[in-house]
VEXPALUM-330659 format. One line per 8 residues: number of its first residue (from 1); their letters; for each residue x, z, y of C-alpha. Coordinates in Angstrom, 1 decimal, always signed. Last residue first. Layout:
! residues N
NUM) a) X:Z:Y  ...
***
This chain:
! residues 332
332) stretvld) +31.7:+88.0:+91.0  +31.1:+86.0:+94.1  +34.0:+83.6:+93.8  +35.3:+81.5:+96.7  +38.8:+83.2:+96.9  +39.6:+83.0:+93.2  +37.8:+79.7:+92.6  +40.0:+77.8:+95.1
324) viaqlarq) +43.2:+78.9:+93.3  +41.5:+78.1:+90.0  +40.9:+74.5:+91.3  +44.6:+74.2:+92.1  +45.3:+75.3:+88.5  +43.0:+72.5:+87.2  +44.8:+69.9:+89.4  +48.1:+70.9:+87.8
316) aptepfst) +46.6:+70.8:+84.3  +45.1:+67.3:+84.9  +48.5:+66.2:+86.1  +50.2:+66.0:+89.5  +53.8:+66.9:+89.4  +54.5:+70.4:+90.6  +55.0:+71.1:+94.3  +51.2:+71.5:+94.6
308) iisraket) +51.4:+74.7:+92.5  +53.7:+76.4:+95.0  +51.8:+75.5:+98.2  +48.5:+76.5:+96.5  +49.9:+80.0:+95.6  +51.1:+80.5:+99.2  +47.8:+79.4:+100.5  +46.0:+81.8:+98.0
300) fthareya) +48.2:+84.7:+99.2  +47.5:+84.1:+102.9  +43.8:+83.6:+102.0  +43.6:+87.2:+100.7  +44.8:+88.5:+104.1  +42.1:+86.5:+105.8  +39.5:+87.9:+103.4  +40.7:+91.4:+104.2
292) kqvaeykd) +40.3:+90.7:+107.9  +36.8:+89.4:+107.4  +35.9:+92.5:+105.4  +37.3:+94.8:+108.1  +35.3:+93.3:+111.0  +35.5:+96.7:+112.7  +31.8:+97.2:+113.0  +31.0:+95.4:+109.8
284) lmqivqmf) +33.2:+97.8:+107.8  +31.6:+100.8:+109.5  +28.1:+99.4:+108.8  +29.1:+99.0:+105.1  +30.2:+102.6:+105.0  +26.9:+103.8:+106.5  +25.1:+101.6:+103.9  +26.8:+103.7:+101.1
276) pvseysge) +25.0:+106.8:+102.4  +27.0:+109.8:+103.3  +25.9:+113.2:+101.8  +24.7:+111.8:+98.5  +27.0:+108.8:+98.4  +29.1:+110.2:+95.5  +32.6:+111.3:+94.5  +32.3:+114.5:+96.6
268) hlisevar) +35.8:+114.5:+97.9  +36.1:+110.8:+98.5  +32.6:+110.5:+99.9  +33.2:+113.4:+102.3  +36.5:+111.9:+103.4  +34.7:+108.7:+104.3  +32.4:+110.7:+106.6  +35.3:+112.6:+108.1
260) reelsake) +37.0:+109.2:+108.9  +33.8:+108.1:+110.7  +33.6:+111.3:+112.8  +37.3:+111.0:+113.7  +36.6:+107.5:+114.9  +37.7:+104.5:+112.9  +40.2:+101.8:+114.0  +42.8:+102.1:+111.2
252) layilplt) +40.0:+103.3:+108.9  +38.4:+99.9:+109.0  +41.5:+98.1:+107.8  +42.1:+100.7:+105.0  +38.4:+100.3:+104.1  +38.7:+96.6:+103.6  +42.0:+97.1:+101.7  +41.0:+99.6:+99.1
244) vkgerldn) +40.7:+103.4:+99.2  +40.0:+104.5:+95.6  +38.2:+107.9:+95.0  +35.9:+106.8:+92.2  +33.0:+106.6:+94.7  +35.2:+104.4:+96.9  +35.8:+102.0:+94.0  +32.1:+102.0:+92.8
236) gapkglik) +30.7:+100.7:+96.1  +28.5:+98.4:+94.1  +27.6:+99.7:+90.7  +29.0:+97.8:+87.7  +28.3:+94.3:+86.2  +29.4:+92.8:+89.5  +26.5:+90.4:+89.9  +23.7:+92.8:+89.0
228) etstfdli) +25.5:+95.7:+90.7  +25.5:+93.7:+94.0  +28.2:+92.2:+96.1  +29.7:+93.1:+99.5  +31.5:+96.4:+99.0  +32.9:+95.9:+95.5  +33.2:+92.2:+96.4  +36.0:+93.1:+98.9
220) ddvlqfam) +38.0:+94.8:+96.1  +37.7:+91.8:+93.8  +38.7:+89.6:+96.7  +41.9:+91.6:+97.2  +42.4:+91.7:+93.4  +42.2:+87.9:+93.1  +44.4:+87.3:+96.1  +47.2:+89.4:+94.7
212) glnwafeg) +46.8:+87.7:+91.3  +47.1:+84.2:+92.8  +50.2:+85.3:+94.7  +51.7:+86.5:+91.4  +50.6:+83.3:+89.7  +52.6:+81.0:+91.9  +55.6:+83.4:+92.0  +55.6:+83.5:+88.1
204) lktetned) +55.4:+79.7:+87.9  +58.4:+79.4:+90.2  +60.3:+81.9:+88.2  +59.6:+79.9:+85.0  +60.6:+76.7:+86.7  +63.9:+78.3:+87.7  +64.6:+79.7:+84.3  +64.1:+76.4:+82.4
196) tgaaiggl) +60.9:+75.5:+80.6  +60.5:+75.7:+76.8  +56.7:+75.2:+76.7  +56.1:+78.7:+75.4  +58.4:+80.0:+78.2  +56.2:+78.3:+80.8  +53.0:+79.7:+79.4  +54.7:+83.1:+79.3
188) racasfls) +55.7:+82.8:+82.9  +52.2:+82.0:+84.0  +50.7:+84.9:+82.1  +53.5:+87.3:+83.3  +52.6:+86.4:+86.9  +48.9:+87.1:+86.4  +49.8:+90.5:+84.8  +52.2:+91.4:+87.6
180) atkrdvle) +49.5:+90.5:+90.2  +47.0:+93.0:+88.8  +48.2:+96.6:+88.4  +51.7:+96.5:+89.6  +51.4:+94.2:+92.7  +47.9:+95.6:+93.5  +49.4:+99.1:+93.7  +52.3:+98.1:+95.9
172) myddesvd) +49.8:+96.2:+98.1  +47.7:+99.4:+98.5  +50.7:+101.5:+99.5  +51.8:+98.9:+102.0  +48.3:+98.8:+103.5  +48.4:+102.5:+103.9  +46.6:+105.2:+101.9  +45.9:+108.3:+104.1
164) irrlrdlq) +42.4:+108.9:+103.0  +43.4:+110.4:+99.6  +40.8:+110.6:+96.8  +43.2:+109.0:+94.4  +46.7:+108.4:+95.7  +48.6:+110.0:+92.8  +46.2:+108.5:+90.2  +46.7:+105.1:+91.7
156) llegevml) +50.5:+105.4:+91.5  +50.3:+106.5:+87.8  +48.0:+103.5:+87.0  +50.5:+101.2:+88.8  +53.4:+102.7:+86.9  +51.5:+101.9:+83.6  +51.0:+98.3:+84.8  +54.7:+97.9:+85.7
148) qtlsilvd) +55.8:+99.3:+82.3  +53.4:+97.0:+80.5  +54.7:+93.9:+82.4  +58.3:+94.8:+81.7  +57.5:+95.1:+78.0  +55.6:+91.8:+78.0  +58.4:+89.8:+79.8  +61.0:+91.3:+77.5
140) llhfnrer) +58.9:+90.4:+74.4  +58.7:+86.8:+75.5  +62.4:+86.7:+76.1  +63.2:+88.3:+72.7  +61.4:+85.5:+70.8  +60.7:+86.2:+67.2  +57.2:+84.6:+67.7  +55.8:+87.1:+65.2
132) lavqfaqm) +56.6:+89.9:+67.7  +53.9:+88.7:+70.0  +51.2:+89.6:+67.4  +52.8:+93.0:+66.9  +52.9:+93.5:+70.6  +49.2:+92.8:+71.0  +48.5:+95.2:+68.0  +50.4:+98.0:+69.8
124) ylwdgalv) +48.4:+97.6:+73.0  +45.1:+97.3:+71.1  +45.9:+100.5:+69.1  +46.6:+102.4:+72.3  +43.2:+101.2:+73.7  +41.5:+102.4:+70.6  +43.3:+105.7:+70.9  +42.1:+106.1:+74.5
116) sihngwvv) +38.5:+105.1:+73.5  +38.4:+107.6:+70.6  +39.4:+110.5:+72.8  +37.3:+109.5:+75.8  +33.9:+109.2:+74.1  +32.4:+106.5:+71.8  +29.6:+105.1:+73.9  +30.4:+106.4:+77.3
108) ntsprgrr) +34.1:+105.9:+76.8  +33.5:+102.4:+75.7  +31.8:+101.4:+78.9  +28.0:+100.9:+78.9  +27.2:+97.2:+79.5  +27.0:+95.2:+82.7  +30.6:+94.0:+82.6  +31.8:+97.6:+82.3
100) traldivd) +29.6:+100.6:+82.9  +29.9:+104.4:+83.1  +33.4:+104.8:+84.5  +35.1:+108.2:+84.3  +38.0:+106.6:+86.3  +40.6:+107.6:+83.7  +38.5:+106.7:+80.7  +37.5:+103.4:+82.3
92) dhvltath) +41.1:+102.6:+83.2  +42.2:+103.2:+79.6  +39.6:+100.7:+78.3  +40.4:+98.2:+81.0  +44.1:+98.5:+80.2  +43.4:+97.7:+76.6  +41.4:+94.7:+77.5  +44.2:+93.3:+79.6
84) imevvagm) +46.7:+93.8:+76.7  +44.3:+92.1:+74.3  +43.9:+89.2:+76.8  +47.6:+88.9:+77.2  +48.2:+88.8:+73.4  +45.4:+86.3:+72.7  +46.8:+83.9:+75.3  +50.3:+84.5:+73.8
76) rracensp) +49.0:+83.2:+70.5  +47.6:+80.2:+72.2  +50.9:+79.5:+74.0  +52.9:+79.9:+70.8  +50.5:+77.5:+69.0  +51.1:+74.7:+71.5  +49.4:+73.2:+74.5  +50.1:+69.5:+75.1
68) gflrncll) +52.7:+68.7:+77.7  +54.6:+70.4:+80.5  +51.9:+71.4:+82.9  +49.9:+72.3:+79.7  +51.7:+75.6:+79.4  +50.7:+76.6:+82.9  +47.1:+75.7:+81.9  +47.3:+77.8:+78.8
60) llaprlrk) +48.6:+80.9:+80.6  +46.0:+80.6:+83.3  +43.3:+80.2:+80.7  +44.6:+83.3:+78.9  +44.3:+85.2:+82.2  +41.0:+83.9:+83.3  +39.2:+84.8:+80.1  +36.1:+85.2:+82.3
52) ggslqlyq) +34.8:+88.3:+80.5  +32.7:+88.7:+77.5  +31.2:+92.0:+76.3  +31.3:+90.6:+72.8  +35.0:+91.1:+72.7  +34.7:+94.7:+73.8  +32.1:+95.5:+71.2  +34.2:+93.8:+68.5
44) nittvaqi) +37.2:+95.9:+69.5  +35.1:+99.0:+69.5  +33.8:+98.3:+66.0  +37.3:+97.5:+64.7  +38.7:+100.7:+66.1  +35.8:+102.8:+64.6  +36.3:+101.0:+61.2  +39.9:+102.2:+60.7
36) savcevsi) +41.9:+99.6:+58.8  +41.8:+97.5:+61.9  +40.3:+94.1:+62.7  +41.4:+93.1:+66.2  +43.8:+90.4:+65.0  +41.2:+88.2:+63.4  +38.7:+88.3:+66.4  +41.6:+87.9:+68.9
28) erevleld) +42.8:+84.8:+67.1  +39.3:+83.3:+67.0  +39.0:+83.9:+70.7  +42.3:+82.3:+71.3  +41.2:+79.3:+69.2  +38.1:+79.0:+71.4  +40.3:+79.3:+74.4  +42.4:+76.3:+73.2
20) akvlefae) +39.2:+74.2:+72.7  +38.1:+75.1:+76.2  +41.5:+74.4:+77.8  +40.4:+71.4:+80.0  +36.9:+72.7:+80.2  +38.2:+75.7:+82.1  +39.4:+73.4:+84.9  +36.2:+71.4:+84.7
12) ratisqrl) +34.3:+74.6:+85.4  +36.5:+75.2:+88.4  +35.8:+71.7:+89.7  +32.1:+72.1:+89.2  +32.2:+75.5:+91.1  +34.1:+73.8:+93.9  +31.6:+71.0:+94.2  +28.7:+73.4:+94.3
4) ktfm) +30.5:+75.5:+96.9  +31.0:+72.4:+99.1  +27.4:+71.3:+98.6  +26.2:+74.7:+99.8
***
């Protein structure tokens, strides 16, 4: 317990280092998310008030601080990546027919699919308009490549939805595009804003890519092991939505025909009416699938840790090490 307390304090200190910058990022988002159409402004304000860890802008700002004081470009890019991330969540909720997000009704429930999709589109375009003010083609290149990867990830996920034959390689490809690519872009943008060279930028990207892979793996584990109160959405939601994630992939590799049919029933029905959620948990326990998934996540955090420790020790570098610890130790 003491270890977990120590880690949580360290993580809190990591965010404290960029607290003032994050407040400026929040202010930038508030200003930039005012549209000429009231519905868009209202949705944007609703999304901002829904909170979130702001992990991505914090990551960008800390990578920027590895090379000196944070600057206006980094803070602006922090707002940009958070706006892009929020836009993807809005679109994901529409596609997944989600009912909640961060413990509140999702935008598609409150405003409907059509308005939500358009609000997400507006956020994407506004994020690029903010980035364009930097007049830096390299920044724009990173952001455009990122957006393409994330859209490709969504298309891959739709293609594999409600399929039981998803492999570990299929899953990793999806995580790469949907999550790790955004983490990697955040770190690279922080470096670009600091004026780093290409090798350093690549190194930052590799660090954050591994961090993002671990983050998503843990996120998918928590979907089985945590509670709705902690997650802000129903536990077991991924499988209900037709997504086969790593813990289940590992369990299915050893599952009996009867167990596989039970999982197929959940995938086809989109509910736990025929097969209780607890039955899935018991199967995961039986094959030690959660433990194996955590071990896989740790391979990514170890790689991330080895990269970030190669940078000179500074408060920002120590903070990034703390975030690596936070990713695998978190409960929400």
